[in-house]
MARPA-29917 format. One record per residue: residue in one letter; x, y, z of N, C-alpha, C, O, CB in turn. Coordinates in Angstrom, 1 decimal. Glycine has a CB too. Example, Ala and Ser with C-alpha at 12.3 -4.5 7.8 and 13.67 -1.06 7.14 Angstrom:
BEGIN
code|nxx|nyy|nzz|caxx|cayy|cazz|cxx|cyy|czz|oxx|oyy|ozz|cbxx|cbyy|cbzz
A|13.2|-5.7|7.8|12.3|-4.5|7.8|13.2|-3.3|7.8|14.2|-3.3|8.5|11.3|-4.5|9.0
S|12.8|-2.2|7.1|13.7|-1.1|7.1|12.9|0.0|7.9|13.4|1.1|8.0|14.1|-0.6|5.7
END
This chain:
BEGIN
code|nxx|nyy|nzz|caxx|cayy|cazz|cxx|cyy|czz|oxx|oyy|ozz|cbxx|cbyy|cbzz
M|5.4|29.0|46.2|5.5|28.8|44.9|3.8|28.8|44.8|3.0|28.3|45.6|6.5|27.5|44.5
T|3.6|29.2|43.9|1.3|28.7|43.3|1.4|27.7|43.1|2.2|27.3|42.2|0.4|29.2|41.6
R|0.8|26.9|43.6|0.0|25.7|42.4|-1.7|25.5|42.1|-2.7|26.0|42.6|0.5|24.1|43.0
R|-1.3|24.5|40.9|-2.6|24.4|40.2|-3.1|23.3|41.0|-2.5|22.5|41.7|-2.4|24.1|38.6
V|-5.4|23.5|40.8|-5.5|22.2|41.7|-6.8|22.5|40.4|-7.3|23.5|40.0|-5.7|22.1|43.8
C|-6.9|21.1|40.2|-8.0|20.3|39.3|-8.6|19.4|39.8|-8.1|18.5|40.5|-7.5|19.6|38.2
F|-10.3|19.6|39.6|-11.0|18.5|40.4|-12.2|18.2|39.8|-12.9|19.2|39.5|-11.4|18.9|41.7
L|-12.7|17.3|39.6|-13.9|16.7|38.8|-15.1|16.8|40.4|-14.9|17.2|41.6|-13.4|14.6|38.1
L|-16.2|16.4|39.7|-17.6|16.5|40.5|-18.4|16.0|39.7|-18.2|16.3|38.5|-18.1|17.8|40.9
K|-19.5|15.1|39.9|-20.4|15.0|38.7|-22.0|15.8|39.6|-22.5|15.5|40.7|-20.5|12.9|38.1
V|-22.5|16.5|38.7|-24.0|17.0|38.8|-24.8|16.4|38.2|-24.6|15.9|37.0|-24.2|18.2|38.5
R|-26.2|16.4|39.1|-26.5|15.4|39.0|-27.5|16.4|37.7|-27.8|17.6|37.8|-26.9|14.4|40.5
A|-27.9|15.5|36.4|-28.3|15.3|35.2|-29.7|17.1|35.5|-29.7|18.2|35.1|-29.0|13.2|35.0
D|-30.7|16.1|36.4|-31.6|16.7|36.4|-32.0|18.6|36.9|-32.9|19.4|36.9|-32.0|15.7|37.0
R|-30.4|18.4|37.5|-30.5|19.2|38.0|-29.2|20.6|37.3|-28.7|21.6|37.7|-30.5|18.5|39.4
L|-28.9|19.9|36.1|-28.0|21.0|35.3|-28.5|22.4|35.4|-27.8|23.2|36.1|-27.8|20.6|33.8
D|-29.6|22.8|34.6|-30.2|24.8|34.6|-29.7|24.8|36.1|-28.6|25.2|36.4|-32.6|25.4|34.5
A|-30.6|24.3|36.9|-30.4|25.4|38.7|-28.5|25.6|39.0|-27.8|26.5|39.3|-31.4|24.1|40.9
Y|-28.5|24.0|38.8|-27.0|24.7|38.8|-26.1|26.1|38.8|-25.7|26.9|39.6|-26.7|24.3|38.0
R|-26.0|26.0|37.1|-26.6|27.2|36.3|-26.7|28.2|36.4|-25.9|29.0|36.0|-27.5|27.3|36.0
E|-27.6|28.5|37.0|-28.6|29.8|38.1|-27.9|29.9|39.1|-27.4|31.0|39.5|-30.4|29.4|38.7
R|-27.8|28.9|39.6|-27.2|29.4|41.1|-25.7|30.1|41.0|-25.4|31.0|41.8|-27.1|28.1|42.2
H|-24.5|29.5|39.9|-23.6|29.8|40.0|-23.2|31.2|39.3|-22.2|31.9|39.5|-23.2|28.9|39.8
A|-24.4|31.3|38.2|-24.7|33.0|37.8|-24.8|34.0|39.0|-24.9|35.2|38.8|-26.2|33.1|37.2
T|-24.7|33.4|40.0|-25.2|34.8|41.1|-24.2|34.1|42.3|-25.0|33.7|43.0|-27.4|35.0|41.7
V|-23.1|33.8|42.8|-22.7|33.1|44.0|-22.0|34.8|44.7|-21.2|35.7|44.6|-21.5|31.5|43.7
W|-23.2|34.1|45.8|-23.4|35.4|47.2|-21.9|35.7|47.5|-20.9|35.1|47.9|-24.4|34.6|49.1
P|-22.3|37.4|47.0|-20.9|38.2|47.1|-20.5|37.9|49.1|-20.0|38.7|49.9|-21.3|40.3|46.5
E|-20.8|37.0|49.3|-20.4|37.2|51.2|-19.5|35.1|50.1|-18.4|35.0|49.5|-22.7|37.3|53.4
M|-19.9|34.7|50.1|-19.4|33.3|49.3|-17.9|34.0|48.3|-16.8|34.2|49.0|-21.0|32.6|48.0
R|-17.9|34.2|47.3|-16.8|35.4|46.8|-15.6|35.8|47.1|-14.5|35.7|46.7|-17.3|36.4|46.8
D|-16.1|36.6|48.2|-14.8|37.5|49.2|-14.4|36.4|49.9|-13.2|35.9|50.0|-15.3|39.0|50.4
A|-15.5|35.8|50.8|-14.3|34.3|51.7|-13.6|33.5|50.8|-12.8|32.8|51.4|-15.2|32.9|52.7
L|-13.6|33.3|49.6|-12.9|32.4|48.9|-11.7|33.2|48.2|-10.7|32.7|47.7|-13.9|31.6|47.8
S|-11.9|34.8|48.2|-10.7|35.3|48.2|-10.0|35.3|49.1|-8.8|35.4|48.8|-10.5|36.2|48.0
A|-10.5|35.3|50.4|-9.9|35.7|51.5|-9.1|34.7|51.7|-7.9|34.9|51.8|-10.6|35.9|52.6
A|-9.5|33.4|51.6|-9.0|31.9|52.1|-7.8|31.7|51.0|-6.9|31.0|51.5|-10.5|30.5|51.9
G|-7.6|32.0|49.9|-6.8|32.1|48.9|-6.9|31.4|48.1|-6.1|30.5|47.9|-5.7|32.2|49.0
W|-7.9|31.4|47.3|-8.6|30.2|45.8|-8.6|31.5|44.4|-9.6|32.1|44.3|-11.2|29.3|46.3
H|-8.0|31.7|43.9|-7.9|32.5|42.9|-7.5|31.6|41.6|-6.8|30.7|41.2|-7.0|33.6|43.2
N|-8.5|32.7|41.1|-8.4|32.1|39.6|-9.2|30.4|39.3|-8.8|29.3|38.7|-6.3|32.0|39.3
Y|-10.5|30.8|40.0|-10.8|30.1|40.7|-12.1|29.9|39.5|-12.9|30.8|39.4|-10.9|30.5|42.3
S|-12.3|28.4|38.4|-12.7|28.3|37.6|-13.7|27.2|37.8|-13.2|26.2|38.4|-11.9|28.4|36.8
L|-15.1|27.1|37.3|-15.7|26.1|37.3|-16.1|25.7|36.1|-16.3|26.7|35.5|-16.5|26.1|38.0
F|-16.5|24.6|35.4|-16.7|24.5|34.0|-17.6|22.8|33.9|-17.2|21.7|34.4|-14.8|24.7|33.1
L|-18.5|23.0|33.4|-19.5|22.1|33.4|-20.0|21.3|32.0|-20.0|21.9|31.0|-20.7|22.7|34.1
R|-20.2|20.5|32.1|-20.3|19.3|30.3|-21.6|19.2|31.0|-21.9|19.2|32.2|-19.1|17.3|29.6
E|-22.6|18.9|29.3|-23.9|18.7|29.3|-24.3|17.4|30.1|-25.4|17.0|30.4|-24.4|18.8|27.9
D|-22.8|16.7|30.2|-23.8|15.2|30.5|-23.4|15.1|32.5|-23.5|14.1|33.2|-22.7|13.2|29.2
G|-22.8|16.7|32.8|-22.9|16.8|34.3|-22.0|16.6|34.4|-21.9|16.4|35.6|-23.8|16.1|35.2
L|-20.5|16.3|33.8|-19.4|16.5|34.7|-18.8|17.8|34.6|-18.6|18.6|33.7|-18.5|15.5|34.3
L|-18.5|18.0|36.1|-17.5|19.6|36.7|-16.8|19.1|36.8|-16.5|17.9|37.2|-17.5|20.6|38.0
V|-15.9|20.6|36.1|-14.0|20.5|36.5|-14.0|21.5|37.3|-14.8|22.5|37.4|-12.7|20.8|35.2
G|-13.0|21.2|37.8|-13.1|22.7|38.7|-11.8|23.2|38.7|-11.0|22.3|38.7|-13.6|22.7|40.3
Y|-11.2|24.5|38.8|-9.6|24.6|38.6|-9.4|26.0|39.7|-10.3|26.6|40.3|-9.1|25.0|36.6
L|-8.4|26.1|39.8|-8.4|26.9|40.9|-6.2|27.4|40.9|-5.5|26.5|40.5|-9.3|25.7|42.4
E|-5.8|28.2|41.3|-4.4|28.5|42.0|-4.8|28.7|43.5|-6.0|28.9|43.8|-3.5|29.9|41.4
T|-3.9|28.6|44.1|-3.0|28.6|45.5|-2.1|28.5|45.9|-1.3|27.9|45.3|-3.0|28.1|46.1
E|-1.7|29.1|47.1|-0.5|28.8|47.9|0.0|27.3|48.0|1.1|26.8|47.6|-0.9|29.2|49.4
D|-1.6|26.6|48.9|-1.6|26.0|50.2|-3.1|25.6|49.6|-4.2|26.2|49.8|-1.4|27.1|51.7
F|-3.0|24.5|49.0|-4.7|24.3|48.8|-5.2|23.4|50.3|-6.4|23.3|50.4|-5.2|23.2|46.9
A|-4.8|22.9|51.0|-5.1|22.2|52.7|-5.4|23.8|53.1|-6.5|24.3|53.4|-3.5|21.1|53.9
A|-4.4|24.4|53.0|-5.1|25.4|54.4|-5.7|26.3|53.4|-6.6|27.0|54.1|-3.8|26.5|55.8
A|-5.8|26.7|52.4|-7.5|27.4|51.4|-8.4|26.9|51.6|-9.4|27.6|51.9|-7.8|27.3|49.8
R|-8.7|25.4|51.7|-9.6|24.5|52.2|-9.3|24.6|53.8|-9.5|25.8|53.8|-9.3|23.0|51.4
A|-9.0|24.4|54.7|-9.2|24.7|55.8|-9.9|25.8|56.5|-10.7|25.8|57.5|-8.5|24.6|56.0
A|-9.3|27.2|55.5|-9.9|28.6|56.0|-11.2|28.5|55.0|-11.7|29.6|54.9|-8.7|30.3|55.6
M|-11.9|27.6|54.4|-13.0|28.0|54.1|-14.1|27.4|55.3|-15.1|28.0|55.7|-13.2|27.7|52.8
E|-13.8|26.5|55.5|-13.9|24.7|56.5|-14.7|25.9|57.8|-15.7|25.7|58.4|-11.5|23.5|57.2
A|-13.9|27.0|57.8|-13.5|27.1|59.2|-15.2|29.0|59.0|-15.8|29.8|59.8|-10.8|27.3|59.5
T|-15.2|28.9|58.1|-16.0|30.3|57.3|-17.8|29.4|57.6|-17.9|28.2|57.2|-15.4|30.7|54.7
D|-18.9|30.2|58.4|-20.2|29.8|58.2|-20.7|30.4|56.9|-21.6|29.6|56.5|-21.1|30.3|59.3
V|-20.4|31.4|56.0|-20.9|31.1|54.6|-20.8|29.6|53.6|-21.8|29.2|52.9|-20.1|31.9|53.9
N|-19.3|28.9|53.9|-19.0|28.4|53.5|-20.8|27.2|53.3|-21.8|27.1|52.5|-17.6|28.3|54.1
A|-20.3|26.5|54.9|-21.2|26.2|55.6|-22.5|26.0|55.0|-22.9|24.8|54.7|-21.2|26.9|56.4
R|-23.5|27.4|54.6|-24.2|27.2|54.6|-24.3|26.9|53.1|-25.3|26.2|52.8|-24.6|27.9|55.2
W|-23.4|27.2|52.2|-23.2|27.0|51.2|-23.2|26.0|50.4|-23.7|25.9|49.3|-22.6|27.3|51.2
Q|-22.4|24.9|51.2|-22.7|23.5|51.1|-23.6|22.4|51.1|-24.0|21.5|50.4|-22.4|23.3|51.7
A|-23.8|23.4|52.4|-25.2|22.7|52.2|-26.6|22.7|51.7|-27.6|22.0|51.8|-25.5|22.5|53.0
E|-26.2|24.0|51.0|-27.8|24.1|50.0|-27.3|23.7|48.5|-28.2|23.6|47.7|-28.7|26.1|49.9
M|-25.7|23.5|47.9|-24.9|22.8|46.9|-24.9|20.9|46.8|-24.4|20.2|45.9|-23.5|23.4|47.1
A|-25.4|20.5|48.0|-24.8|18.9|48.1|-26.3|18.6|47.6|-26.0|18.3|46.4|-24.1|18.1|49.9
P|-28.1|18.3|47.6|-28.4|17.8|46.5|-28.5|18.1|44.6|-29.3|17.9|43.7|-29.5|17.6|46.9
F|-27.1|18.9|44.7|-27.1|19.1|42.9|-25.9|18.1|42.1|-25.6|17.9|40.9|-26.6|21.0|42.3
F|-25.3|17.6|43.4|-24.7|16.6|43.6|-24.9|15.0|43.1|-26.1|14.7|43.3|-24.6|16.7|44.6
T|-24.2|13.8|42.5|-24.4|13.3|43.1|-22.9|12.0|43.3|-21.9|12.3|42.6|-25.6|13.1|42.7
A|-22.8|10.9|44.1|-21.8|10.5|44.7|-20.9|11.1|45.4|-19.7|11.1|45.3|-21.4|10.1|44.2
L|-21.7|11.5|46.3|-21.3|12.4|46.6|-20.7|11.4|48.4|-19.6|11.7|48.7|-22.4|13.6|46.3
D|-21.2|10.7|49.0|-21.1|9.6|49.4|-21.3|10.1|51.1|-20.8|9.4|51.9|-19.7|8.9|48.8
G|-22.0|11.0|51.4|-22.2|11.9|52.1|-21.3|12.8|52.9|-21.4|13.0|54.1|-22.9|11.5|52.7
A|-20.1|13.4|52.1|-19.1|14.1|51.8|-20.0|15.8|51.9|-21.3|15.6|52.0|-18.3|13.5|50.1
R|-19.6|17.1|52.0|-20.1|18.1|51.5|-19.7|17.8|50.2|-18.7|17.1|50.1|-19.7|19.3|52.1
P|-20.3|18.3|49.1|-19.0|18.7|47.7|-17.8|19.1|48.3|-16.8|18.3|48.2|-19.3|20.2|46.5
D|-17.6|20.3|49.2|-15.9|20.3|49.0|-14.8|19.7|49.8|-13.6|19.8|50.0|-15.4|21.6|49.3
E|-16.0|18.5|50.5|-15.1|17.6|51.3|-14.3|17.0|50.2|-13.1|16.9|50.2|-15.9|16.4|52.2
A|-15.5|16.6|48.9|-15.2|15.5|47.8|-14.2|15.9|46.6|-14.2|15.2|45.6|-16.7|15.0|47.2
M|-13.5|16.9|46.6|-13.1|17.6|45.8|-12.2|17.0|46.1|-11.8|16.9|47.2|-13.2|18.8|45.8
K|-11.5|16.4|45.0|-9.8|15.3|45.6|-9.3|15.7|44.4|-10.0|15.7|43.4|-9.8|13.0|45.8
P|-7.6|16.2|44.6|-7.1|16.8|43.1|-6.9|15.9|42.5|-7.3|14.8|43.0|-5.9|17.6|42.9
L|-6.5|15.9|41.3|-6.1|15.5|39.5|-4.4|15.0|39.8|-4.4|14.6|40.9|-6.3|17.3|38.2
A|-4.0|15.0|39.6|-2.5|14.8|39.4|-1.8|14.9|38.6|-1.5|14.0|37.8|-2.0|14.0|39.7
E|-1.4|16.6|38.6|-1.1|17.4|36.9|0.1|16.6|36.4|1.0|16.2|37.2|-0.6|19.4|36.9
V|0.0|16.5|35.3|1.0|15.5|34.3|1.8|16.5|33.3|2.7|16.2|32.5|-0.2|14.2|33.2
F|1.2|17.9|33.3|1.7|18.4|32.1|1.1|19.8|32.6|-0.1|19.8|33.1|1.3|17.7|30.4
H|1.9|21.1|32.4|1.9|22.5|31.9|2.6|22.9|31.4|3.8|22.6|31.5|1.9|23.4|32.5
L|1.7|23.9|30.6|2.9|24.3|29.5|2.4|26.1|29.9|1.2|26.3|30.0|2.6|23.5|27.4
D|3.1|27.0|30.1|3.8|28.2|30.4|3.2|29.0|28.7|3.6|30.2|28.4|6.0|27.8|30.8
END
């Protein structure tokens, strides 16, 4: 069964434009790795105050995260993206993704 996953992160206010630019040209190998790891229908939404909302669909989020953690491209991407975020407390951005509880869905 496909699971819908939504998470929140906070992009630093002084890095919003650079964050948008970085995601306008996500590395092809990163895109391929995400797809191969089971990240489907993956979207990021950024509010002007830096609130980032991520959404994806996957069969098994823990397995999809683990598959990405095993790739070299993810390690490089996370290292480059970490300075864009606030309140990571030493975690990589992908480690800081805490899924929200779904309380309603309409097909």
